[in-house]
LUMPA-164432 format. One line per 3 residues: number of its first residue (from 1); for each residue x, y, z of N, C-alpha, C. Coordinates in steps of 0.02 Angstrom, whole numbers, plus 50000, padded with zeros to 5 digits. Each point is the difference from the previous one (the first is absolute). Layout:
BEGIN
NUM = X,Y,Z,X,Y,Z,X,Y,Z | ...
This chain:
BEGIN
1 = 49201,49749,49521,50033,50044,50004,50093,49945,49951 | 49992,49992,49955,50063,49973,49987,50061,49966,50072 | 50033,49960,50015,50086,50023,50009,50031,49985,49959
4 = 50056,50073,50021,50073,49978,49995,50025,49956,49976 | 50037,49971,49942,50048,49933,50018,50054,50000,49937 | 50048,50019,50057,50061,50005,49950,50063,49933,50046
7 = 50051,49995,49972,50051,49924,50006,49965,49962,49975 | 49977,49922,50061,49964,49947,49992,49936,50019,50069 | 49948,50003,49950,49935,49994,50075,49980,49951,49991
10 = 49976,49974,50076,49953,49944,50008,49921,50081,50063 | 49944,49970,49946,49959,50030,50010,49912,49932,50048 | 49946,50027,50020,49998,49971,50040,49928,49998,50006
13 = 49947,49982,49975,49924,50045,50066,49982,50005,50034 | 49992,50061,50020,50004,50032,50078,49947,49913,50031 | 49914,50024,49952,49956,49916,50034,50042,49958,50012
16 = 50037,49974,49960,50063,49928,50009,50023,50010,50097 | 50032,50064,50030,50021,49988,50030,49952,49978,50038 | 49964,50033,50023,49936,50020,50054,49975,49914,50003
19 = 50019,49989,49932,49921,49922,50001,50024,49924,50019 | 50069,50039,49966,50022,49914,49974,50102,50002,50014 | 50024,50068,50013,50069,49979,50030,49977,49970,50098
22 = 50047,49928,50012,50009,50009,50020,50041,50054,50121 | 49941,49997,50013,50028,50071,50046,50014,50052,49958 | 49971,50004,49978,49924,50112,49992,50074,50034,49976
25 = 50004,50052,50021,50025,50059,49959,50051,50034,50047 | 49994,49949,50051,50044,50021,50042,50112,49914,49995 | 49950,49978,49988,50048,49961,49961,50009,50005,49950
28 = 49964,50043,49916,49983,50006,49960,50086,50074,50038 | 49972,50042,50034,50071,50048,49982,50046,49979,50057 | 49992,49941,50033,50102,49972,50008,50022,49969,49953
31 = 49969,49988,49945,50031,49982,49952,50028,50017,49944 | 49985,50069,50034,50018,50064,49940,50081,50027,50030 | 50064,50006,49952,50069,49967,50050,50060,50088,49968
34 = 49930,50050,49932,50021,50046,49972,49952,50062,50002 | 50015,50053,49985,49977,50054,50005,49957,50036,49959 | 49999,49942,49939,49949,49997,49919,49929,49971,49996
37 = 49973,49995,50061,49939,49982,50004,49966,50103,49994 | 49944,49971,49954,49948,50057,49975,49931,49934,49982 | 49979,50062,50041,49869,49960,49958,49963,50052,49997
40 = 49980,49964,49989,49948,50086,49946,49928,49920,50061 | 49970,49993,50010,49959,49974,50058,49963,49943,49972 | 50032,49978,49925,49958,49964,49989,50071,49929,49961
43 = 50065,50030,49994,50040,49967,49986,50079,50042,50006 | 50051,49931,50063,50068,50037,50015,50035,49961,49970 | 50064,50061,49976,50052,49954,49960,50057,50022,50077
46 = 50035,49971,49984,50081,49973,50031,50048,49981,49926 | 50040,50024,49994,50084,50027,49971,50028,49949,50020 | 50053,49966,49915,50074,49983,50049,50030,50004,49922
49 = 50066,49983,50010,50086,50026,49947,49988,49948,49972 | 49993,49917,50016,50027,49937,49975,49949,49981,49990 | 50014,49931,49950,49924,49965,49983,50045,49926,50089
52 = 50008,49997,50012,50032,49996,50084,49929,49976,50052 | 50030,50072,50003,49931,50049,50051,49950,49979,50012 | 49974,50028,49929,49908,49978,49977,50032,49954,49995
55 = 49996,49932,50010,49983,49932,50008,49997,49982,50049 | 50045,50011,50039,49991,49983,50073,49934,50050,50050 | 49988,50061,49958,49988,50021,50044,49890,49998,49968
58 = 50025,49940,49932,49899,49983,50021,50013,49930,50012 | 50074,49977,50012,49965,49924,50043,49959,50021,50074 | 50038,50046,50000,49969,50046,50104,49934,50001,49980
61 = 50011,50043,49929,49916,49991,50006,49947,49957,49973 | 50027,49932,50006,49969,49954,49978,50004,49926,50063 | 50059,50035,50010,50004,49944,50084,49941,50048,50033
64 = 49945,50029,49968,49953,50060,50053,49956,50005,49980 | 49989,49965,49935,49923,49973,49978,50003,50014,49972 | 50036,50033,49930,49961,50042,49926,50050,49971,49985
67 = 49954,50013,49935,50001,49957,49945,50070,50035,49915 | 50045,49967,50016,50015,50061,49937,49982,49985,49956 | 50013,49933,49950,49953,50004,49913,49962,49900,50009
70 = 49936,49991,49948,49979,49964,49993,49991,49982,49931 | 50036,49945,49972,49961,49994,49932,50041,50075,49973 | 50040,50025,49995,50055,50041,50011,49966,50092,49983
73 = 49955,49971,50035,49982,50052,50042,49987,50060,50044 | 50031,50031,50002,50016,50050,50053,49919,49992,50080 | 49996,49959,50082,49963,50033,50010,49995,50021,50051
76 = 50036,49999,50067,50014,50043,50030,50030,50041,49996 | 50063,49980,49952,50086,50044,50021,50005,50021,49922 | 50011,50068,49963,50018,49999,49937,50090,50023,50026
79 = 50032,49952,49931,50093,50076,50014,50000,50024,49918 | 50024,50080,50030,49985,50037,49931,50060,50053,49996 | 50001,50008,49949,50089,50006,49953,49979,50098,49994
82 = 50040,50051,50004,49986,50048,49974,49975,49986,49905 | 50065,49968,49996,49996,49981,49955,49969,49989,49958 | 50011,49944,49989,49932,49930,49996,49927,49988,50024
85 = 50009,50032,50056,49929,49994,50019,49986,49912,50041 | 49906,49989,49992,50024,49953,50063,50014,49958,49964 | 50041,49934,50022,50041,49936,50038,49925,49966,49912
88 = 49969,49998,50044,49949,49970,49958,49926,50015,50027 | 49961,49981,49961,49916,50006,49992,49974,49996,50075 | 49962,50052,50000,49979,50022,50044,49965,50070,49979
91 = 49936,49987,50043,49929,49974,49981,49956,50086,50042 | 50054,50000,50041,49969,50043,50067,50051,50071,49987 | 50042,49999,49939,50050,50047,50040,50032,50075,49935
94 = 49980,50048,49998,50045,50008,49902,50045,50021,50020 | 50057,50010,49954,50043,50020,49982,49993,50066,49981 | 50059,50048,50012,50032,50058,49939,50008,50064,50032
97 = 50028,50047,49981,50047,50045,49985,49955,50060,50017 | 50006,50066,50048,49976,50068,49994,50023,50030,50043 | 50005,50064,49989,50027,50048,50015,49984,50049,50088
100 = 50035,50030,50032,50000,50017,50059,49951,50054,50023 | 49971,49983,50023,49952,50111,50000,49989,50010,49927 | 50007,50033,49981,50014,50043,49947,50036,49991,49930
103 = 50056,49982,50038,50057,49978,49977,50041,49959,49926 | 49988,50022,49931,50025,49936,49987,50026,49976,49985 | 50074,50047,50015,50074,49993,49984,49998,49910,50049
106 = 49965,50000,50045,50002,49942,50063,49962,49939,49980 | 49987,49969,49928,49979,49958,50021,50053,49928,50056 | 49929,49957,50028,50010,49952,50009,49959,49941,50012
109 = 50065,49941,49989,49933,49932,50009,49924,49994,50060 | 49980,49952,49997,49974,50039,50060,49931,49927,49968 | 49958,49953,50058,49951,49965,50000,49939,50020,50043
112 = 49937,49992,49988,49917,49993,50040,49990,49940,50000 | 49937,49992,50062,49957,49952,49955,49959,49998,49957 | 49985,49996,49966,49981,49979,49908,49901,50006,50038
115 = 50013,50053,49993,49911,50041,49948,50036,50060,50031 | 50058,50020,50058,49994,50101,50042,49998,50034,49944 | 49993,50039,49986,49995,50084,49983,50060,50038,49974
118 = 50035,49986,50107,50041,50078,49990,50031,49988,49999 | 50020,50052,50017,50103,49968,49977,50054,50087,50004 | 49969,49989,50098,50064,50054,50021,50020,49919,50029
121 = 50060,50001,49986,50058,49952,50035,50021,50000,50064 | 49984,49953,50028,50017,49988,50069,50060,50008,49989 | 50077,50023,50074,50058,49969,49962,50023,49980,50102
124 = 50052,49948,50005,50025,50013,50072,49995,50067,50020 | 50014,50003,50095,49992,50071,50027,50074,50034,49982 | 50060,49998,49976,50055,50056,50004,50014,49984,49931
127 = 49956,49985,49943,50034,49969,49944,49991,50066,49983 | 50038,50036,49948,49975,50087,49959,50059,49961,49922 | 49973,50020,49950,49991,49943,49931,50085,50024,49994
130 = 50029,50054,50005,50045,50028,50002,50054,49947,50040 | 50071,49984,49961,50041,49941,50028,49956,49943,50008 | 49938,49957,49952,49983,49964,50034,50008,49927,49923
133 = 49988,49988,49996,50018,49933,49960,49962,49995,49948 | 49913,50038,50001,49978,50009,49976,50034,50101,49923 | 50038,50016,50049,50037,50035,49959,50067,49970,49964
136 = 50023,49971,50036,50071,49978,49960,50001,49909,50029 | 49948,49956,49958,50026,49916,49991,50011,49960,49980 | 50088,49958,50004,50028,49969,50001,50003,49932,49988
139 = 49973,49982,49957,49967,49932,50037,50088,49954,49970 | 50013,49937,50059,50048,49978,49963,49992,49908,49989 | 49998,49972,49936,49965,49925,50020,50048,49962,50008
142 = 49969,49927,50057,50012,49975,50057,50091,49946,49965 | 49998,50024,49903,50058,49937,49985,50033,50077,49950 | 49994,50057,49991,50065,50028,50040,50012,50086,50074
145 = 49965,49953,50029,50030,50019,50081,50078,50004,50012 | 49992,49885,49983,50047,49942,50018,50062,50040,49956 | 50020,50024,49925,50027,50005,49982,50016,50128,49965
148 = 49946,50022,50062,50027,50051,49997,50016,50026,50050 | 49951,50008,50059,49997,50004,50065,50065,49974,50021 | 50030,50007,50064,50051,49989,50040,49976,50016,50067
151 = 49972,49961,50038,50002,50013,50093,50028,50045,50010 | 49998,50046,50023,50031,50039,50064,49977,50010,50076 | 49992,49987,50024,49966,50018,50061,49950,50009,50006
154 = 49949,49956,50080,49917,50010,49987,50002,50067,50075 | 49962,50104,49994,50021,50023,50024,49930,50018,50056 | 49966,49965,50077,49931,50019,50002,49978,49952,49981
157 = 49978,49959,49949,49974,49956,49973,49997,50029,49927 | 50027,50039,49975,50002,50013,49910,50067,49947,49986 | 50011,49957,49935,50051,49966,49943,50021,50037,49985
160 = 50109,50015,50005,50023,50053,49962,50013,49999,49957 | 49988,49976,49950,50066,49974,49930,49990,50075,49958 | 50100,49990,49970,50003,49969,49962,50012,50030,49928
163 = 49942,50042,49970,49983,49993,49911,50058,49969,49942 | 50046,49966,49975,50039,50018,49968,49986,50038,49925 | 49911,49989,49970,49972,50049,49954,50043,50046,49994
166 = 49986,50035,50064,49964,50087,50017,50068,49998,50033 | 50019,49932,50027,50057,50057,50033,49986,50033,50077 | 49936,49994,49982,50000,50063,50077,49948,49916,50074
169 = 50011,50016,50080,49929,49962,50033,49931,50003,50002 | 49973,49954,49996,49951,49977,49992,49961,49974,50052 | 49958,50021,50070,49963,49984,50042,49927,49953,49980
172 = 49999,49928,50023,49923,49988,49998,49977,49971,50067 | 49922,50057,50036,49984,49986,50093,50004,49981,49989 | 50016,49917,50041,49945,49932,50019,49952,50002,50040
175 = 49967,49948,50024,49966,49993,50048,50032,49922,50051 | 49982,49993,50089,50002,49971,50016,49939,49968,49969 | 50025,49932,50030,49945,49945,49988,49957,49961,50043
178 = 49955,49988,49993,49941,50015,50052,49994,49956,50061
């Protein structure tokens, strides 16, 4: 089955967690600091809203024994953006857009293990398409953030900015470091 890809997703193979991750599943679960994880039995996805949080999580995975890149190819960890797809070559993973259920007006980005034929998307437990990033996604490149985003406050792990372009507040979920 494909897993949902929203914001910036980090995807690992389930077999790698049980065979290569120091501490196994218990240690892996302790590294998950937000409620974005979903899994289909073959791959596991965790989502982040900032490149810095992705980098921190990937480094944590590497400290526990997983390999992110070798020769420019994703080995045990893949980083995926819902608009651009895979950040690097990754022969074990497929990226695409699929409709939720029988509703063609609700396409989402998703990944599945290469060779899988399933199209039913797995999402985090409390995820709903309405009000999701898949429905209304906004991406602010880092170089534009400093020009148009004014930091206002942090509320319960969410950074709140004023977007001077739209005149509206924008929220960015942050993940505590492991």
